[in-house]
C-alpha positions in Angstrom: 81.7 88.7 111.6 83.3 89.9 108.4 86.3 92.2 108.7 85.4 95.9 108.7 85.5 98.0 105.7 87.8 100.5 104.6 86.8 103.3 105.5 84.8 105.4 103.5 86.3 107.8 100.5 87.5 111.1 101.1 87.1 111.8 97.5 83.8 113.6 97.3 83.6 116.6 95.2 83.0 115.7 91.3 87.1 117.4 91.6 88.8 115.1 93.7 86.8 112.1 92.3 88.3 113.3 88.9 91.5 113.5 89.9 91.0 110.3 91.5 90.2 108.8 87.8 92.9 110.6 86.2 95.5 109.5 88.7 93.9 105.8 88.8 94.1 105.4 84.5 97.5 106.1 84.8 98.6 103.9 87.8 99.7 99.9 86.7 100.6 96.6 89.2 103.8 95.7 88.3 103.8 93.1 91.4 101.7 92.4 94.0 102.9 89.4 96.8 99.9 88.8 99.5 99.2 85.8 102.3 97.1 86.6 105.6 97.2 83.8 108.3 93.5 84.4 110.3 91.0 86.9 110.6 91.6 90.7 112.5 89.4 89.6 115.4 91.2 86.2 115.3 94.0 85.4 118.3 97.2 85.2 115.6 97.1 87.2 112.6 99.9 87.2 110.1 100.4 89.5 106.7 102.2 90.1 104.3 102.4 92.0 101.1 105.0 93.2 98.8 103.5 95.6 95.7 105.1 97.5 93.1 103.3 100.5 90.4 103.9 102.5 88.4 102.7 105.8 88.1 103.2 107.8 84.8 103.6 111.4 84.8 100.6 113.7 84.2 102.6 115.6 81.8 103.9 113.8 78.6 108.0 113.0 78.4 108.0 113.1 82.0 109.3 110.1 83.8 107.1 107.7 85.6 107.3 107.0 89.8 107.6 103.5 90.9 106.5 102.8 93.5 107.9 99.9 96.0 105.3 98.8 99.6 106.5 96.7 101.4 104.0 95.4 104.6 104.7 92.8 107.2 102.1 92.0 110.5 102.0 90.0 113.5 99.4 89.7 116.1 99.8 87.6 118.9 97.0 87.4 121.9 96.8 91.0 122.1 100.9 92.0 120.8 100.5 93.8 117.9 103.5 93.9 115.5 104.1 95.2 112.2 106.2 96.7 109.8 105.7 99.1 106.8 107.8 101.0 104.2 107.2 102.8 101.2 109.8 103.9 98.8 109.1 105.6 95.3 112.2 105.5 92.8 114.7 103.8 95.4 113.7 106.6 98.2 112.3 106.0 101.5 109.0 107.5 102.0 107.7 105.8 105.2 109.3 103.9 107.6 106.5 103.0 110.2 106.6 100.2 113.0 104.2 100.0 116.2 107.1 102.1 117.4 108.3 104.5 115.5 107.0 106.6 112.3 108.7 108.6 109.6 106.8 109.9 107.1 108.7 112.7 104.0 105.3 114.9 103.4 108.1 116.7 101.1 109.0 113.7 98.9 104.8 113.2 99.1 104.3 116.3 98.1 106.7 116.1 95.3 105.0 113.2 93.8 102.2 114.2 94.1 103.0 117.7 91.8 105.0 115.2 89.5 102.8 112.9 89.1 99.9 115.4 89.0 101.0 118.3 87.3 99.3 120.6 89.8 96.0 120.1 88.1 94.5 116.9 89.3 91.4 118.7 91.4 93.7 116.6 94.5 94.1 117.8 97.8 97.7 116.9 99.3 95.0 114.9 102.0 92.9 113.4 99.2 96.3 112.4 97.6 97.9 111.4 100.9 94.3 109.0 101.0 94.2 107.7 97.5 98.0 106.6 97.5 97.7 104.9 101.0 94.4 103.3 99.6 96.3 102.2 96.2 99.4 101.0 97.9 97.8 99.0 100.9 94.9 97.1 99.0 94.0 94.6 99.8 94.8 95.2 103.9 93.1 97.4 106.1 95.2 96.7 108.7 97.9 98.4 106.4 96.0 101.2 105.7 95.1 101.8 109.6 98.8 102.4 109.8 99.6 104.2 106.3 97.0 106.0 106.5 
């Protein structure tokens, strides 16, 4: 069977959809490397990703935010190991593995305030979902961990 599709969008109101479109219009991918061996249902799967994005601030004259995402996955005969890290302007805001997860909700809120300016129509939950979707694409496994 084909790999499972990414979960349906949380962006189900005109305001949240408009906020997402505005935010995505200010996003640039600077670099992306992605490799995968095996499907999610195969006995062995290995995946790696490194992605760097820049989001321009909503208000003119304010600094942009650089996001860097690192992902590694190794799945062998039922054993599942992964590592996910997300940095914003060099500050680690997410560090996750199969045994721990550290997420800085305060830093994510500050990023949302900075890049959205408080008026994009995105709830904190919508912003986190959109951020997870953007940084982890095309990896559904990474999205499952980060979201």
